NUMIFI-534305 format. One line per 3 residues: their letters; for each residue x, y, z negated of N, C-alpha, C. Coordinates in steps of 0.1 Angstrom, whole numbers, plus 5000, padded with zeros to 4 digits. Example, Ala and Ser with C-alpha at 12.3 -4.5 7.8 and 13.67 -1.06 7.14 Angstrom:
<kolbas>
as> 5132:4943:4922:5123:4955:4922:5132:4967:4922  5128:4978:4929:5137:4989:4929:5129:5000:4921
</kolbas>
This chain:
<kolbas>
mtt> 6910:5209:1955:6904:5213:1942:6891:5205:1940  6890:5200:1928:6878:5192:1925:6867:5200:1918  6855:5198:1922:6844:5205:1915:6839:5197:1903
ppp> 6838:5203:1892:6833:5196:1880:6819:5191:1882  6815:5180:1876:6802:5174:1878:6792:5184:1872  6779:5184:1877:6769:5193:1872:6765:5188:1858
pae> 6760:5198:1850:6756:5194:1836:6745:5183:1837  6746:5174:1828:6736:5163:1827:6724:5167:1819  6713:5159:1820:6702:5161:1811:6700:5148:1803
htl> 6699:5150:1790:6697:5139:1781:6683:5140:1774  6678:5129:1769:6665:5129:1762:6667:5122:1749  6662:5128:1738:6662:5122:1725:6648:5123:1719
nir> 6643:5112:1712:6631:5113:1704:6634:5119:1691  6625:5126:1685:6627:5133:1673:6614:5133:1665  6616:5133:1651:6604:5134:1643:6598:5148:1644
kpy> 6584:5148:1643:6577:5161:1646:6581:5172:1637  6584:5171:1624:6588:5183:1616:6601:5189:1622  6610:5180:1626:6623:5186:1631:6621:5191:1645
fdl> 6613:5185:1653:6609:5191:1666:6604:5205:1665  6595:5207:1655:6589:5220:1653:6599:5230:1649  6609:5226:1640:6619:5235:1636:6628:5240:1647
iat> 6631:5230:1657:6639:5234:1668:6631:5243:1677  6618:5240:1679:6610:5249:1688:6609:5263:1683  6609:5265:1670:6608:5278:1664:6622:5285:1664
gsk> 6632:5278:1666:6646:5284:1666:6653:5284:1653  6646:5278:1642:6652:5278:1629:6662:5267:1627  6661:5256:1635:6670:5245:1635:6678:5245:1648
tie> 6691:5248:1647:6699:5249:1659:6710:5239:1659  6710:5230:1649:6720:5219:1649:6712:5206:1647  6713:5197:1656:6707:5183:1655:6718:5174:1651
irv> 6715:5165:1641:6725:5155:1636:6722:5142:1641  6732:5135:1647:6730:5121:1652:6743:5114:1649  6742:5100:1650:6754:5092:1648:6759:5088:1662
gya> 6771:5082:1662:6778:5080:1674:6774:5069:1683  6761:5068:1686:6757:5058:1696:6763:5062:1710  6763:5053:1719:6769:5055:1732:6763:5067:1739
kir> 6749:5068:1739:6743:5079:1746:6746:5093:1740  6749:5093:1727:6753:5106:1721:6767:5110:1726  6776:5100:1727:6790:5102:1731:6791:5107:1745
kma> 6781:5105:1753:6781:5109:1767:6777:5124:1768  6772:5130:1758:6767:5144:1758:6779:5153:1758  6777:5165:1764:6788:5175:1764:6782:5189:1763
agd> 6790:5199:1759:6785:5213:1759:6782:5216:1773  6771:5224:1775:6766:5227:1788:6755:5218:1793  6754:5206:1788:6743:5197:1792:6730:5202:1786
slr> 6719:5197:1793:6706:5200:1788:6702:5188:1779  6694:5191:1769:6689:5181:1759:6674:5183:1757  6667:5173:1762:6652:5173:1760:6648:5165:1748
fss> 6641:5172:1739:6636:5165:1727:6621:5161:1730  6617:5149:1726:6604:5144:1727:6598:5140:1713  6586:5144:1711:6579:5140:1699:6565:5138:1702
gdh> 6560:5126:1703:6547:5123:1707:6545:5128:1721  6534:5137:1723:6531:5142:1736:6539:5155:1739  6547:5159:1729:6554:5172:1731:6568:5170:1735
sll> 6573:5180:1743:6587:5179:1748:6592:5193:1748  6606:5194:1746:6612:5207:1745:6626:5206:1751  6629:5215:1761:6643:5214:1767:6652:5225:1760
tri> 6664:5220:1756:6674:5229:1750:6687:5227:1758  6696:5236:1754:6710:5235:1760:6720:5232:1749  6729:5223:1751:6739:5219:1742:6750:5230:1743
tdl> 6753:5237:1732:6764:5247:1733:6777:5242:1727  6776:5232:1719:6788:5226:1713:6784:5213:1707  6794:5204:1705:6792:5191:1700:6805:5188:1691
sey> 6802:5185:1679:6814:5183:1669:6812:5169:1663  6823:5162:1662:6822:5148:1656:6829:5148:1643  6823:5141:1633:6828:5140:1620:6828:5125:1616
tsf> 6836:5122:1605:6837:5108:1600:6826:5105:1591  6819:5115:1585:6808:5112:1576:6798:5124:1575  6787:5122:1569:6777:5132:1567:6783:5143:1558
eem> 6790:5139:1548:6796:5148:1538:6806:5157:1545  6814:5152:1554:6824:5160:1561:6817:5170:1570  6806:5165:1577:6798:5174:1586:6792:5185:1578
lta> 6786:5182:1566:6779:5192:1559:6789:5203:1553  6801:5199:1551:6811:5208:1546:6815:5218:1557  6815:5213:1569:6820:5221:1581:6809:5229:1588
edn> 6797:5225:1587:6786:5231:1595:6778:5240:1586  6770:5249:1593:6761:5258:1586:6748:5250:1582  6747:5246:1570:6736:5238:1565:6723:5244:1567
tai> 6721:5257:1568:6708:5263:1570:6703:5261:1584  6712:5257:1593:6708:5254:1607:6704:5240:1610  6705:5232:1599:6703:5217:1601:6689:5212:1597
gep> 6685:5216:1585:6672:5210:1580:6661:5221:1578  6652:5217:1570:6641:5226:1567:6646:5237:1559  6639:5249:1560:6644:5261:1553:6644:5258:1538
gmt> 6654:5262:1531:6656:5261:1517:6661:5247:1512  6664:5238:1521:6670:5225:1517:6684:5228:1511  6687:5221:1500:6701:5221:1495:6710:5212:1502
rdq> 6723:5213:1500:6732:5204:1506:6729:5189:1502  6726:5187:1489:6723:5174:1484:6710:5168:1491  6700:5177:1493:6688:5172:1500:6691:5169:1514
lla> 6699:5177:1521:6703:5174:1535:6710:5160:1536  6720:5158:1527:6727:5146:1526:6718:5134:1524  6709:5135:1514:6699:5124:1512:6691:5121:1524
tcr> 6686:5132:1531:6678:5130:1543:6686:5123:1554  6698:5127:1556:6706:5121:1566:6708:5106:1563  6711:5103:1551:6713:5089:1547:6700:5081:1546
diy> 6689:5087:1545:6676:5081:1545:6673:5076:1560  6677:5085:1569:6675:5082:1583:6685:5072:1589  6698:5073:1585:6709:5065:1590:6716:5058:1578
ppe> 6715:5045:1578:6722:5037:1567:6737:5038:1569  6745:5033:1559:6760:5034:1560:6766:5028:1573  6761:5017:1578:6767:5011:1590:6765:5020:1602
kea> 6754:5028:1602:6752:5038:1613:6761:5050:1611  6762:5055:1599:6771:5066:1596:6786:5063:1600  6789:5050:1599:6803:5046:1602:6806:5047:1617
lgv> 6796:5049:1625:6798:5051:1640:6803:5065:1643  6803:5073:1633:6807:5087:1635:6794:5096:1634  6796:5108:1630:6785:5118:1628:6787:5129:1638
fai> 6777:5132:1646:6777:5143:1655:6768:5155:1652  6773:5167:1652:6765:5179:1651:6764:5184:1665  6751:5184:1670:6748:5189:1683:6743:5203:1682
hlr> 6750:5213:1686:6746:5227:1685:6737:5230:1697  6726:5236:1695:6715:5238:1705:6712:5253:1707  6707:5256:1719:6702:5269:1722:6689:5267:1730
lpr> 6679:5274:1726:6666:5274:1734:6668:5281:1747  6661:5277:1757:6663:5285:1770:6657:5299:1768  6662:5308:1775:6657:5322:1775:6644:5322:1782
t> 6634:5329:1777:6621:5330:1783:6619:5344:1789
</kolbas>
């Protein structure tokens, strides 16, 4: 009988406004494109976010892959992705502002997060 490997810990840099939303628990889904380091992540892994001198450890509860930002926004809870009150169109524009079409073509990942219990 083989023992599964222990959960891995990953680190991502994030813009401060989004870091703050994750830290308060209002943003529970982080959106990224299919870079190799994102494809290595799995449910159960730890994910540390860094923003300047600040760092926050979270747990990945689920990871979903989509072919586009539009497909992802149709399937996911939009209120868990961006700033409070953002519309779907605003979320789409923000995603495309951060990631140009050639990056979106790598695949879109919705990383579901949970803050550690304190």
